[in-house]
C-alpha positions in Angstrom: 138.6 110.3 109.9 135.2 111.1 110.6 132.6 110.6 113.3 129.5 110.7 112.1 127.0 108.4 110.5 126.7 105.9 108.2 124.3 106.8 105.6 122.2 104.5 103.3 120.6 106.4 100.3 117.9 105.2 98.3 116.7 106.4 95.0 113.3 104.9 93.7 112.8 106.4 90.3 110.0 108.0 88.7 108.2 107.7 92.3 105.0 109.7 92.3 104.5 110.6 95.9 100.7 110.6 95.7 100.9 107.0 95.3 102.2 107.0 99.0 100.4 106.2 101.5 102.3 108.5 103.9 101.5 111.2 101.6 97.8 110.2 101.7 97.4 107.2 99.6 94.6 104.8 100.6 94.6 102.9 98.1 98.3 101.5 97.2 99.8 98.5 99.6 103.4 99.9 100.8 103.5 98.3 104.6 107.5 98.4 104.5 107.6 102.1 103.3 104.5 103.1 105.5 106.1 101.4 108.4 109.4 103.4 107.5 107.5 106.9 107.3 106.0 106.1 110.2 109.2 105.9 112.7 111.1 108.9 109.8 110.8 112.3 109.2 108.4 113.0 106.2 109.5 115.9 104.4 106.3 117.8 103.2 108.0 120.7 101.0 110.4 117.8 98.7 110.7 119.1 94.5 112.7 118.4 91.8 116.0 120.4 90.8 117.4 120.1 87.1 115.4 117.6 85.0 115.4 114.4 84.3 117.4 111.9 85.1 121.0 112.1 85.2 120.7 116.0 85.3 119.0 114.9 88.7 121.8 112.5 89.7 124.4 115.2 89.0 122.8 117.2 92.0 122.7 114.3 94.0 126.4 112.8 93.4 127.7 117.2 93.3 125.6 119.8 94.8 125.4 121.8 90.8 122.2 122.9 89.9 123.0 122.1 86.6 120.3 123.0 84.1 121.3 126.7 83.8 124.5 125.2 82.3 123.6 122.0 80.2 121.2 119.2 79.7 122.3 115.4 80.1 126.1 114.2 81.5 129.2 112.9 83.0 129.7 114.3 85.9 132.5 117.2 85.6 136.4 116.7 86.2 136.1 119.6 88.8 133.0 117.7 90.1 133.6 116.7 94.3 131.6 113.8 94.5 129.9 112.6 97.9 131.7 109.4 97.2 135.4 110.6 96.4 135.5 112.9 100.0 133.6 109.4 101.9 137.2 107.6 100.6 139.1 110.4 101.8 137.5 110.8 104.8 138.3 106.6 105.4 135.1 105.7 104.7 133.9 102.4 103.3 131.6 103.3 99.9 129.4 101.4 97.8 127.0 102.0 95.0 124.0 99.6 94.2 121.7 100.2 90.6 120.4 98.7 88.0 119.9 102.5 86.4 121.9 101.7 83.3 122.0 105.5 81.8 124.9 106.0 84.2 126.9 103.7 81.9 126.3 105.2 78.9 128.3 106.9 76.2 128.6 110.6 77.1 126.8 110.3 80.6 129.6 107.8 82.5 131.8 108.2 85.2 129.0 108.5 88.1 130.7 105.7 89.9 133.9 105.7 89.3 134.4 106.9 92.5 132.9 105.1 95.3 135.0 101.6 96.4 132.8 99.2 94.9 129.4 99.2 93.1 127.1 96.7 91.2 125.2 96.5 88.6 122.4 95.1 87.6 122.1 94.3 83.3 119.3 94.6 81.5 116.5 97.3 82.2 114.9 99.5 79.7 117.1 100.4 76.8 120.2 98.5 78.1 122.5 97.1 75.7 122.7 93.8 77.2 121.6 90.2 75.3 121.5 90.1 71.8 120.0 86.6 72.0 117.3 86.5 69.1 113.5 86.1 70.6 111.8 82.7 70.2 108.1 84.7 70.8 106.4 87.8 71.5 105.1 87.4 74.9 101.5 87.9 75.2 102.0 90.4 78.0 103.8 92.1 75.0 101.8 92.0 71.7 100.1 95.5 72.2 103.4 97.0 73.6 105.0 95.7 70.1 102.0 96.3 67.8 102.2 100.2 69.4 106.3 100.4 69.0 107.5 98.2 67.3 111.3 97.3 67.6 111.9 100.5 70.0 110.7 97.7 72.5 113.2 94.3 71.3 116.2 95.2 73.5 113.6 94.8 76.7 112.5 92.2 75.1 115.4 90.2 74.7 116.5 91.2 78.2 114.4 89.5 80.0 113.5 86.7 78.0 114.5 84.2 80.1 112.9 85.5 83.8 111.4 83.1 85.4 110.2 84.8 88.8 109.8 87.9 90.4 113.4 87.2 91.9 114.3 87.7 88.1 112.3 90.9 88.2 114.9 94.3 88.3 114.1 95.8 91.9 114.0 92.1 93.5 117.6 91.8 92.4 118.8 95.7 93.0 117.5 94.5 97.1 118.2 91.3 97.4 121.9 92.6 96.5 121.7 95.5 98.8 121.4 92.8 101.4 123.3 90.6 101.2 125.9 93.6 100.7 125.0 94.6 104.4 125.2 91.1 105.2 129.2 91.0 104.3 129.9 95.1 105.6 128.0 95.5 108.3 130.3 95.6 110.5 132.3 98.6 109.2 132.7 101.4 111.3 130.8 104.3 109.4 129.5 103.2 105.4 127.8 105.2 102.3 125.7 102.7 101.2 123.5 104.8 97.8 121.3 103.0 96.2 119.8 104.2 92.8 116.6 101.7 91.9 115.2 101.8 88.3 111.8 101.1 89.4 109.7 102.0 89.6 110.4 103.4 86.0 108.6 102.2 82.9 108.0 100.2 81.5 105.3 98.8 84.0 106.1 95.5 83.0 105.2 93.2 86.6 104.6 89.8 87.5 102.0 88.2 89.1 100.5 89.1 91.6 101.4 92.2 91.3 99.8 92.2 87.8 96.9 91.6 89.1 96.6 93.2 92.3 95.0 96.9 91.7 93.2 95.1 88.4 91.1 92.8 87.4 91.3 94.2 83.7 93.0 91.4 81.1 96.9 92.4 80.6 96.8 90.7 77.1 94.4 93.9 76.1 96.8 96.7 77.5 100.5 98.1 76.4 102.8 97.9 79.6 105.0 100.8 78.3 103.2 103.7 76.9 104.5 106.5 75.0 105.1 109.6 76.7 102.5 112.7 75.8 98.8 114.0 75.9 96.7 110.9 76.6 93.5 112.6 74.9 95.3 112.8 71.5 98.2 112.2 69.6 101.0 109.0 69.5 99.9 108.5 73.1 96.3 109.0 73.0 95.1 106.0 75.2 91.1 105.3 76.3 90.1 105.4 80.1 90.3 102.1 80.9 94.2 102.0 79.7 95.1 104.8 81.6 93.7 103.1 84.9 95.2 99.8 83.9 99.0 101.4 83.9 98.3 103.4 86.7 97.3 99.2 88.3 100.5 98.1 86.9 102.7 101.2 88.2 100.9 100.2 91.7 101.7 96.8 91.1 105.4 97.8 90.6 105.9 100.0 93.7 104.5 96.6 95.7 107.2 95.0 94.8 109.9 97.2 95.2 108.4 97.4 98.9 108.0 94.0 99.3 111.7 93.6 98.6 112.6 96.8 100.3 112.1 94.7 104.0 115.2 93.1 103.2 116.7 95.6 103.2 115.2 96.8 106.5 115.3 92.9 108.5 118.8 93.5 107.8 119.4 96.9 109.5 117.5 95.6 112.1 119.2 92.2 112.4 122.9 93.7 112.1 121.5 97.1 115.3 122.3 99.5 112.0 119.0 102.1 112.9 120.9 103.2 116.0 123.8 104.2 113.4 123.2 105.1 110.3 121.0 107.7 108.9 118.5 106.3 106.1 117.3 108.9 103.3 114.3 107.7 100.9 113.8 110.1 98.2 113.1 109.7 93.9 114.4 112.0 91.0 111.1 112.9 89.5 107.1 112.0 89.9 106.0 110.2 86.2 102.5 111.3 85.2 99.7 108.7 84.9 96.6 110.6 83.8 96.6 114.1 85.7 96.8 117.0 83.7 95.9 114.3 80.4 99.5 113.6 80.2 101.5 110.4 80.4 105.5 109.7 81.5 107.2 113.0 81.1 106.3 114.9 78.0 107.5 118.5 77.4 104.5 119.8 79.6 104.3 122.4 82.3 106.2 121.7 85.0 103.2 120.3 87.7 103.4 119.0 91.0 102.4 115.8 89.6 106.5 115.4 88.0 108.3 118.0 90.5 106.6 118.1 94.2 108.4 114.6 95.4 108.7 112.7 98.2 111.3 112.6 100.8 111.7 110.5 104.3 114.1 110.0 106.5 115.6 108.5 109.4 118.0 109.9 111.7 118.3 107.8 114.9 118.7 111.3 116.8 116.2 113.1 114.9 113.5 114.4 116.9 111.2 114.6 114.4 111.1 111.4 113.5 107.9 109.5 113.3 106.5 113.3 112.8 106.2 115.8 109.5 109.2 118.7 108.9 107.8 121.6 107.0 111.2 123.8 105.5 110.9 124.0 101.5 114.3 121.5 100.4 115.7 119.9 97.0 117.0 117.6 94.7 119.8 119.5 95.1 120.1 119.3 99.0 120.9 115.7 99.4 124.4 116.5 98.7 125.6 118.6 101.6 122.8 117.3 103.4 125.0 113.5 103.0 127.9 114.9 103.8 126.7 116.6 106.7 125.5 113.3 108.5 129.0 111.9 107.1 130.3 114.1 109.4 132.4 115.3 106.1 132.6 119.1 106.3 130.8 120.1 102.4 132.4 122.1 100.0 132.4 125.3 99.8 133.0 126.2 95.9 130.5 128.8 93.6 129.5 126.0 91.4 128.0 124.4 94.1 124.4 125.3 95.3 123.2 122.6 97.7 121.6 123.7 101.1 122.4 120.9 104.0 118.9 120.1 105.7 120.9 117.9 108.7 120.2 120.4 111.4 116.4 120.1 110.2 116.6 116.9 111.2 117.4 117.1 114.9 116.7 120.7 115.5 113.3 123.0 114.7 116.1 125.1 112.5 114.6 127.2 109.9 114.2 126.2 106.5 117.2 127.4 104.2 115.2 128.0 101.2 112.2 130.2 101.3 111.5 128.6 97.3 112.2 125.8 94.8 113.7 126.6 92.0 113.6 123.4 89.0 113.5 123.0 85.2 114.6 121.5 82.2 118.1 123.0 80.8 116.9 125.5 78.0 113.1 124.7 78.0 110.8 124.7 81.0 111.1 126.5 84.8 108.7 126.2 88.0 108.8 128.0 91.1 107.6 127.1 94.5 106.6 129.5 96.7 105.1 128.8 100.4 101.4 130.0 98.7 102.3 130.5 94.6 103.8 128.6 92.0 104.7 129.7 88.5 105.4 127.7 85.4 107.1 129.7 82.8 107.9 128.3 79.7 111.1 129.2 77.3 111.3 132.2 74.8 110.5 131.0 71.3 113.7 133.3 70.2 115.9 132.0 72.9 119.4 130.7 72.5 119.6 126.5 73.6 123.5 127.4 74.6 125.0 124.7 77.3 128.1 124.6 78.8 130.4 121.6 79.8 133.2 119.6 79.2 131.8 117.3 77.6 130.0 117.2 74.0 128.6 113.5 72.7 125.6 112.6 75.1 124.3 116.3 75.3 123.5 116.5 71.9 121.2 112.6 71.6 124.7 110.8 70.1 124.4 107.9 71.2 120.7 107.2 70.9 120.9 108.5 67.4 124.2 105.8 66.8 121.7 102.9 68.3 119.3 104.0 65.6 122.5 103.6 62.7 123.0 107.7 62.7 126.7 109.0 62.2 128.3 112.2 63.7 130.9 113.8 62.3 133.3 116.9 62.7 130.5 119.3 60.9 128.2 118.5 64.0 131.0 120.2 66.3 131.8 123.0 64.1 129.8 125.5 67.0 132.0 124.6 69.4 133.5 127.0 71.2 135.7 127.4 74.2 136.1 129.6 77.5 135.7 130.4 81.3 132.2 130.0 81.3 131.1 129.1 84.9 131.3 130.6 87.7 134.0 128.7 89.7 135.2 127.1 87.9 139.0 128.6 86.4 139.4 125.7 83.5 137.8 126.4 79.9 134.8 124.3 78.9 132.8 124.2 75.8 130.0 126.5 75.1 127.4 124.7 72.2 124.1 125.0 70.8 122.3 122.2 71.7 120.8 120.0 68.5 116.9 119.7 67.8 114.1 121.7 67.5 112.8 124.7 69.9 108.7 123.7 70.0 107.0 127.1 70.6 106.4 128.4 74.0 103.4 128.4 76.0 101.4 130.3 78.2 102.8 131.2 82.2 101.0 128.9 84.3 100.2 130.8 87.7 98.8 128.2 90.7 97.7 128.9 94.2 99.5 126.1 96.6 96.8 126.3 99.1 93.4 126.1 97.5 94.3 124.7 94.7 96.7 121.4 95.0 96.2 120.1 92.0 96.8 122.5 90.3 93.9 122.0 88.4 92.7 126.0 88.3 95.3 128.2 86.2 94.9 131.9 87.2 97.1 132.7 84.3 94.9 132.7 82.1 93.2 136.0 82.8 95.2 137.7 85.4 93.9 139.8 88.1 95.9 142.7 89.5 96.3 140.5 92.6 97.5 137.7 90.6 99.7 140.0 88.2 100.9 141.3 91.6 101.9 137.3 92.9 103.7 136.7 89.5 105.4 140.0 89.9 107.4 138.3 93.1 107.6 134.8 91.8 109.6 136.9 88.4 111.2 138.4 91.5 112.1 135.5 93.5 113.7 133.6 90.0 116.0 137.2 88.6 117.5 137.2 92.0 118.1 133.5 92.4 119.5 133.8 89.0 121.6 136.0 89.9 123.1 134.7 93.4 123.9 131.6 91.3 125.5 134.2 88.0 124.2 131.8 85.2 124.3 132.6 81.8 123.0 136.0 80.3 121.3 134.7 78.1 119.1 132.7 80.2 117.4 135.7 81.4 116.3 137.2 78.2 114.9 132.7 77.7 112.9 133.5 80.6 111.5 137.1 80.0 113.8 137.9 83.1 
């Protein structure tokens, strides 16, 4: 049995660091998150790892830096999840979410190890309601004109919503508060809350819709396409970008309002004294920064990759202060296990480094730099002073390694759009022992889809250019070339240490 703390891990999807008052924002109203940050430790150098949604979640669940081997998929048979180890240690575990990707074909199994879970249905493309639409609501007319049938599933899901309490984040947070009402007497528990908000669509009720804007909502699309705001399918006027930013902020304020109910339960039942509370996200979201919207295949700027992390520890020596060590999403795995009093597994395929000691002492960082990326696409490395963003090589292989083949090649979305897959789709599979530390055979496969041409390197001085507006990779001076080579050496060392597949070195020109 464990003698550690209880742990509550709260993920707010697509949460931009620069929209939080604790990270310098002066116009978004988030009193509960602000009060929490004032009592917790605020991490200033926390970064993503594997992107996007499901790769980030597998990092948290299993401590695996997965983007070197695969893209989007389920837990693998050899994964040792936090929940499974909690259950084996006699610790009650529960999961609360509206993140429907966790239940899609090919990205399943994430909830299986928990003692219990709650799933709030209907967000984004969740195939929940089939009831015919009685009418297109006024807030969705521009959205349906621009996106067509793509949005009808969401409209069917929400057409009966009457008020704020019907929306997704309020349901997630109220479900969490109710669980604490019933379960606060457990000696120790692990409660994981995965809230899909503030993810798009940026559909919020009043008063949040008008909280940060006077513009007429009927003029704009609350679910913009991903891409450049200056041209192409995602092109938007400056007025619409500002309106979308106001909706994002409104949704964040709604999340914050209902998160207050969770904090109230922690106070009511005296849980702050024996519970560590972690609040973070999987990644950011472009809202006009770098002339981008959403999560397009753009260089991995800090808007997307430098993310918030707030941690309350009952015995934390940095509570109410800032923490400087570099940490990443993958490190949540070992940290949560440490806080629960469970020794993190020692295995070659587990890459997590606990930062629990940073909460209770002045322990140095376990990382000198953060490496992050999309499988076979984009890569970033951030050290203390410099950041390098590198694209793939156009001649590189799109090879993946996994026990599961389906959603990795996009079958779920393809089937929803009327495409049937056949045996020919699996003709190039090869089985072998390709993953370090994993003794069972896995599939080696080619990722489907077109590979876009590579872009030039982006090099930024973190202190002099925190907004990453001046790419020093355009015309490299001797000084900057030296910095680039040092960052390349760091990536090469990191890849060698993890024993990533050989083709990844060629892909990244290393």
